[in-house]
C-alpha positions as CSV (number, residue, x, y, z in Angstrom):
1,M,0.1,0.3,0.1
2,S,0.7,3.8,-0.5
3,T,-0.1,7.1,0.5
4,D,-2.1,8.7,-3.0
5,R,-5.3,10.1,-4.7
6,C,-7.8,7.5,-5.3
7,A,-8.4,7.1,-8.9
8,I,-12.7,6.2,-7.5
9,C,-13.3,8.8,-4.5
10,E,-10.2,11.4,-5.2
11,R,-9.3,10.9,-1.7
12,D,-5.8,11.3,-0.6
13,V,-5.1,7.7,1.0
14,E,-3.2,4.5,1.7
15,T,-4.1,3.1,-1.5
16,T,-4.2,-0.5,-3.0
17,R,-3.6,-2.0,-6.5
18,H,-6.1,-3.0,-8.4
19,H,-6.5,-4.9,-11.3
20,L,-9.3,-4.2,-13.6
21,T,-8.6,-7.5,-15.5
22,P,-9.9,-9.5,-13.1
23,K,-8.0,-13.2,-12.9
24,N,-6.0,-11.5,-15.5
25,R,-3.5,-10.8,-12.9
26,K,0.4,-10.6,-15.7
27,E,-1.2,-8.4,-18.1
28,S,-3.8,-6.9,-16.3
29,P,-4.1,-2.4,-16.2
30,V,-3.7,-1.8,-12.7
31,A,-5.4,0.9,-11.1
32,A,-4.4,2.7,-7.8
33,I,-8.0,2.4,-5.1
34,C,-8.4,3.4,-1.5
35,E,-8.6,-0.4,0.2
36,S,-13.0,1.4,1.3
37,C,-13.4,1.5,-3.0
38,H,-11.5,-1.4,-3.5
39,R,-14.2,-3.9,-1.2
40,Q,-17.6,-1.4,-2.5
41,I,-16.0,-2.7,-6.0
42,H,-16.1,-6.2,-4.7
43,A,-18.6,-6.2,-2.9
44,V,-20.7,-5.0,-6.0
45,F,-19.4,-6.0,-8.8
46,T,-19.2,-9.5,-10.4
47,N,-15.5,-10.7,-11.3
48,H,-17.6,-11.2,-14.6
49,E,-19.0,-7.5,-14.6
50,L,-15.4,-6.7,-13.9
51,K,-13.9,-8.3,-16.5
52,H,-16.6,-6.9,-19.8
53,R,-19.1,-3.9,-18.2
54,Y,-16.8,-1.8,-15.5
55,D,-12.6,-3.2,-17.4
56,T,-11.5,0.9,-16.7
57,V,-11.7,3.1,-13.0
58,A,-13.8,5.9,-15.7
59,K,-16.5,2.9,-16.1
60,L,-16.0,1.9,-12.4
61,R,-17.0,5.7,-11.4
62,E,-19.5,6.4,-14.0
63,S,-21.7,3.7,-12.2
64,A,-24.4,4.5,-10.5
65,E,-23.4,2.0,-7.0
66,M,-20.0,3.6,-6.7
67,R,-20.7,6.9,-7.5
68,K,-23.4,7.1,-4.6
69,F,-20.8,5.1,-2.2
70,A,-17.4,7.8,-3.1
71,A,-20.4,10.7,-2.7
72,W,-21.4,9.3,0.1
73,I,-17.1,8.4,1.4
74,R,-16.1,11.6,0.6
75,K,-17.4,13.2,3.8
76,T,-16.6,11.0,6.3
77,D,-12.7,10.7,7.6
78,K,-12.9,7.2,7.2
79,E,-9.9,5.2,5.9
80,H,-11.5,1.8,6.5
81,V,-14.8,1.7,6.2
82,Q,-16.6,-1.8,6.3
83,V,-18.6,-3.4,3.6
84,D,-21.2,-6.4,2.3
85,E,-21.7,-7.8,0.0
86,T,-24.3,-7.5,-2.4
87,E,-27.3,-11.1,-2.5
88,R,-26.2,-10.6,-6.2
89,V,-23.3,-11.0,-5.5
90,R,-24.0,-13.3,-3.0
91,D,-25.6,-15.7,-5.6
92,W,-22.6,-16.0,-8.2
93,R,-20.3,-16.6,-6.0
94,G,-22.5,-19.8,-4.5
């Protein structure tokens, strides 16, 4: 982890690398994303959706789920939040 600007919520916090193409880490571009946004991404999107619909930072940022989350977290001073998988993602993962 390093301190950087999160590519989703645009806060200056510790970031982690998010692979934009799941399960293809060797060839996948990465984005610096805070831990909270990273957890949220994986809680609301399946790997299939990430690979086929949300494979760029711009597409992630434009999604209704991440726009809402980013707007909320920008108003807090929290660096780490608990997020729960959506039922849809939980069902997909089995």
